[in-house]
Every structure is written in C-alpha cells, then in structure tokens.
C-alpha positions in Angstrom: 135.3 127.4 137.6 133.1 126.8 140.7 134.5 124.0 142.9 131.9 121.7 144.3 131.3 121.7 148.1 128.7 119.3 149.3 127.8 118.7 153.0 129.8 121.2 155.0 128.9 119.4 158.2 131.1 116.6 157.0 134.9 116.9 156.9 135.2 116.0 153.2 133.4 115.8 149.9 135.6 113.1 148.4 138.0 110.3 149.4 141.1 109.3 147.4 142.3 105.9 148.4 145.6 104.2 148.1 145.2 100.6 147.0 147.6 98.2 148.7 147.7 98.4 152.4 144.6 100.6 152.4 141.7 99.0 150.5 143.5 95.7 150.6 145.5 94.3 153.5 149.2 94.4 152.4 150.7 91.2 153.8 147.6 89.1 153.2 147.6 90.2 149.5 151.3 90.3 148.7 153.4 88.0 150.9 152.5 84.7 149.1 152.7 86.4 145.7 156.2 87.7 146.4 157.4 84.3 147.6 156.1 82.8 144.3 157.6 85.4 142.1 161.0 85.0 143.8 160.8 81.2 143.2 159.7 81.6 139.6 162.4 84.2 138.6 165.2 82.3 140.3 164.2 78.9 139.0 164.3 77.8 142.6 168.1 78.3 142.9 168.8 79.2 146.5 171.5 81.8 146.0 169.5 83.6 143.4 166.4 83.5 145.5 168.4 85.1 148.4 169.7 87.9 146.0 166.2 88.8 144.8 164.7 88.7 148.3 167.5 91.0 149.5 167.0 93.5 146.7 163.2 93.7 147.2 163.3 93.6 151.0 161.6 90.3 151.5 162.3 88.0 154.4 162.4 84.5 153.1 162.5 83.0 156.5 159.2 84.5 157.7 157.6 85.0 154.2 156.9 88.7 154.6 158.1 92.0 153.3 160.4 93.9 155.6 159.0 97.4 156.6 161.8 99.1 154.6 161.1 97.2 151.4 161.2 99.4 148.3 158.4 97.4 146.9 155.9 98.7 149.5 155.4 102.2 148.3 157.4 102.1 145.1 156.2 101.9 141.5 156.1 98.7 139.4 159.1 100.0 137.5 161.1 100.6 140.7 160.3 97.0 141.8 161.5 95.7 138.4 164.7 97.6 138.8 165.3 96.1 142.2 164.7 92.6 140.8 167.0 93.3 137.8 169.9 94.0 140.1 169.7 90.4 141.3 169.4 89.0 137.8 172.3 90.2 135.7 171.6 89.9 132.0 167.8 90.0 132.4 166.1 93.0 130.7 164.4 95.3 133.1 161.6 96.1 130.7 160.9 92.3 130.4 160.9 92.0 134.2 158.6 95.0 134.6 156.1 93.5 132.2 156.2 90.2 133.9 155.7 91.8 137.3 152.7 93.8 136.0 151.0 90.7 134.6 151.7 88.5 137.6 150.8 91.2 140.2 147.5 91.9 138.4 146.4 88.3 139.0 147.2 88.3 142.7 144.1 87.8 144.8 143.5 91.0 146.8 142.5 90.5 150.5 140.0 93.3 151.4 141.1 95.2 154.6 137.4 95.5 155.6 134.1 94.5 153.8 134.5 96.9 151.0 131.2 96.8 149.0 129.1 97.9 152.0 131.5 100.6 153.1 132.0 102.1 149.7 128.3 101.9 148.9 127.6 103.9 152.0 130.0 106.6 151.0 128.4 106.8 147.5 124.9 107.0 149.1 126.1 109.9 151.1 127.2 111.7 148.0 131.0 111.3 148.4 133.2 111.1 145.2 135.6 108.2 145.4 138.9 107.6 143.7 142.0 105.3 143.8 145.6 106.4 143.2 148.2 103.7 143.5 151.9 103.4 142.6 151.0 100.1 141.1 150.1 100.1 137.4 146.6 101.2 136.3 146.1 97.8 134.7 146.9 96.1 138.0 144.7 98.5 140.0 141.7 97.9 137.7 142.2 94.1 137.8 142.3 94.1 141.6 139.2 96.3 141.9 137.4 94.1 139.4 138.3 91.0 141.4 136.9 92.6 144.6 133.8 93.7 142.7 134.2 97.4 143.5 135.7 99.0 140.3 132.4 100.8 139.5 132.5 102.5 142.9 135.3 104.8 141.8 135.0 107.8 139.5 138.8 108.0 139.2 141.4 105.2 139.0 145.1 106.0 138.4 148.4 104.2 138.6 151.9 105.6 138.4 151.7 105.0 134.6 148.4 106.9 134.0 150.1 110.2 133.0 149.8 112.1 136.3 153.0 111.0 138.0 153.5 109.0 141.1 153.3 109.5 144.9 154.8 111.2 146.9 154.4 113.9 144.2 151.0 115.6 144.4 150.3 115.6 140.6 148.0 112.5 140.6 146.1 113.7 143.6 145.5 117.1 142.1 144.4 115.4 138.8 141.7 113.7 140.8 140.5 117.0 142.3 140.7 118.8 139.0 138.8 116.1 137.0 136.1 115.8 139.7 135.9 119.6 140.1 136.7 119.4 143.8 138.4 121.8 146.2 141.6 119.9 147.3 141.1 120.9 151.0 137.8 119.0 150.9 139.4 115.8 149.8 140.9 113.2 152.1 143.9 111.2 150.9 143.8 107.9 152.7 146.8 105.6 152.7 149.1 103.3 154.7 152.5 104.9 153.8 154.3 108.2 154.2 154.3 108.4 150.4 150.5 108.7 150.4 150.4 111.2 153.2 153.2 113.4 151.9 151.5 113.5 148.6 148.3 114.5 150.3 149.9 117.3 152.3 151.7 118.6 149.2 148.3 118.7 147.3 146.6 120.6 150.2 144.4 117.7 151.1 143.4 116.2 154.4 145.4 113.1 155.2 144.4 109.9 157.0 146.8 107.1 157.7 145.6 103.5 158.2 147.4 100.6 159.8 146.6 97.8 157.4 149.9 98.2 155.6 153.5 98.0 156.9 153.9 101.4 158.6 153.5 102.0 162.3 151.3 104.8 163.7 154.4 106.7 164.9 155.7 106.8 161.3 152.4 108.1 159.9 151.4 110.7 162.5 153.9 113.4 161.5 152.1 113.5 158.1 148.6 112.7 159.1 145.5 114.5 160.4 144.3 111.2 161.7 145.6 107.6 162.0 143.0 104.9 162.0 143.1 101.1 162.4 141.6 100.6 159.0 139.3 102.4 156.5 136.2 101.0 158.3 136.7 103.8 160.8 136.5 106.6 158.2 132.7 107.3 158.7 133.3 108.1 162.4 136.2 110.3 161.6 134.3 112.2 158.9 131.5 113.2 161.3 133.5 113.5 164.5 
C-alpha cells in the first residue's frame, strides 16, 4: 500500500483533533453542564451533591472541574463509574446512558471560530479527523451543533471499536483508514492522554491550552504547545 504524502513543505498531511478542550473550550462547555447533572442526580440533596462532586473532581464552590478530575480525559464509562460510587444502589449502566444523552445535548463553546479555520485546512488539502474519549454519539451531536461535522473524514469515540486514548489504536485507525503515514499526522489535544497516544502512534503531537492542563504538563509529550488551535497554520509552515 502506498501511503499518501501531500505537500512536503508543510509539516503534516492530516490533523487528528481531540474534541473537548481542543475544538471546544473545556470549562465554557462543561462547567455548567456538570453543575446541572450533579443537581439532577442528587435531587438537590446537599450531602449527595458533595459526594458526586468529590468523585468526579468538581469544585462546587467555584463551579469548575479541578485539574485532576477523572472526567477531563476519561471515557464516558469511567465518568459513570465515578458517579456510581457516590450513588449506592444506582446501576452504572443506567448512569452511563444518562450521561451520554445529557452530555450530547450540552452546547459546545468553540475554542476559536471553527468553520473558517477548518475550511482553510480542507482547502489546503489536509485530511481532518476527531478522536475523543467521549462517545461517538456525543461527538457527532456536538460537531453537528457547531456546524462542522462534515469537515471531518473520521470521527471516533472511545466506543467506536478502536479503543481509547492514551492507547494509540484509535489514532492508528485514522491513519490506516485515510491511507496516511502516521509521522505525517498531527495529534492535537489539551491533555497528556492525547499527546501520549500521539507519541505511541508515531505521530507529531501538539498541545493546546484551551483545556485544563498547563503548558509545563504538556511539553514533555509535545512537539509544540500552542494557546489554541487557531495557531496551527503558523506552526505547520514555520
């Protein structure tokens, strides 16, 4: 099989994006949603709200996820397991399904004007994909909501059959399905899960600061750390 290489003057032929914290600003998208889901699942009972918040790493006082929250880079299933620990007697499968449906309806807050940026990448011949540890259903709903689903040739969640980050399987599935050399693909994300997966897949790795991780956390795993994905065009041609 001949792997496609396009413009060799450019660093990459394709970009695989994480979703939350990368395409969409993490706190602007998820903080209000989390406060609402905690309130709904607890029935507003203060002690139960505190237990759920503790398990998912959410600071009720400031209304934001803590940097160490397992919800930030974890899968929907892992999030459901965290919530279930705070709700003895509730079925984890039921919670997982509820979280999937609720999260899919959260209004995503674009990190930058996405249509123009992604349109420019496509006009330049770049292949675009999304790989998230959210569900594929949730990913497609959010991309539809933002009006950008058709920009992506590949959309995968942790439940799409390729595995989850930080394992490289879903990233390599993107390269394989798009007939791309992994070293000519940039994995772009806001967490070490994203970047570790990219390194393991043999891809270039770019961290962005629109999630919850600090630059110092990302640099050991990144070829570049940018304020947001709007700086990718400059990085690709630098």
